[in-house]
C-alpha positions as CSV (number, residue, x, y, z in Angstrom):
1,M,142.5,133.0,60.8
2,K,138.9,133.5,62.0
3,L,137.8,130.5,59.9
4,A,140.4,128.3,61.6
5,I,139.3,129.4,65.0
6,D,135.6,128.8,64.2
7,L,136.4,125.4,62.8
8,C,138.4,124.3,65.8
9,A,135.6,125.5,68.1
10,S,133.1,123.2,66.5
11,I,135.1,120.0,66.7
12,L,134.4,117.5,69.5
13,L,136.7,114.5,70.1
14,L,135.4,111.6,72.1
15,T,137.8,108.9,73.4
16,N,137.0,105.7,75.1
17,E,138.8,102.8,76.8
18,Y,139.9,99.7,74.9
19,A,137.0,97.4,74.2
20,N,138.3,93.9,74.8
21,E,135.3,92.1,73.2
22,G,135.4,94.0,69.8
23,D,132.3,95.4,68.3
24,L,128.6,94.5,68.4
25,K,128.9,92.6,65.1
26,S,131.4,90.2,66.6
27,W,129.4,89.9,69.8
28,L,126.4,88.7,67.8
29,T,128.3,85.7,66.4
30,T,127.9,83.9,69.8
31,D,124.7,82.5,71.3
32,R,123.5,84.8,74.1
33,S,121.0,84.4,76.8
34,E,117.8,86.5,76.9
35,I,119.1,88.5,79.9
36,Q,122.3,89.3,77.9
37,W,120.1,90.7,75.1
38,Y,118.1,92.9,77.4
39,V,121.3,94.2,79.1
40,M,122.9,94.9,75.7
41,Y,119.8,96.8,74.4
42,F,119.6,98.8,77.7
43,Q,123.2,99.8,77.6
44,V,123.1,100.9,74.0
45,F,119.8,102.9,74.4
46,A,121.0,104.4,77.7
47,G,124.3,105.6,76.1
48,L,122.4,107.2,73.2
49,Y,119.9,108.8,75.6
50,T,122.7,110.2,77.7
51,L,124.6,111.6,74.7
52,Q,121.4,113.4,73.5
53,K,119.9,114.6,76.8
54,Y,123.0,115.7,78.6
55,F,125.5,116.6,75.8
56,A,123.1,117.6,73.0
57,L,124.8,115.1,70.7
58,T,123.2,113.0,68.1
59,H,125.0,109.9,66.7
60,N,124.7,110.2,62.9
61,D,126.6,107.0,62.0
62,L,125.2,104.3,64.2
63,H,126.0,100.7,63.0
64,W,127.1,97.4,64.5
65,G,130.8,98.2,63.8
66,N,131.0,101.2,66.0
67,I,129.1,99.9,69.1
68,L,132.0,98.6,71.2
69,V,131.8,95.8,73.6
70,H,133.9,95.5,76.8
71,R,133.7,92.6,79.2
72,S,134.3,93.6,82.8
73,E,135.2,91.0,85.4
């Protein structure tokens, strides 16, 4: 039983809202302005920085398919 308790204590589940624009790979199929590229890079890097600095998490499977894009109005 101790193994099951230790295993459950080491699992972290992150959830997020629905991303209405899909992933970064699909976002890249459309021409974007220079400012949109800067904003995208900033948001990705700021998210990764926040995960590492404040939550001590490292993303070990970063690729275009798991960077989600949400268009807010």
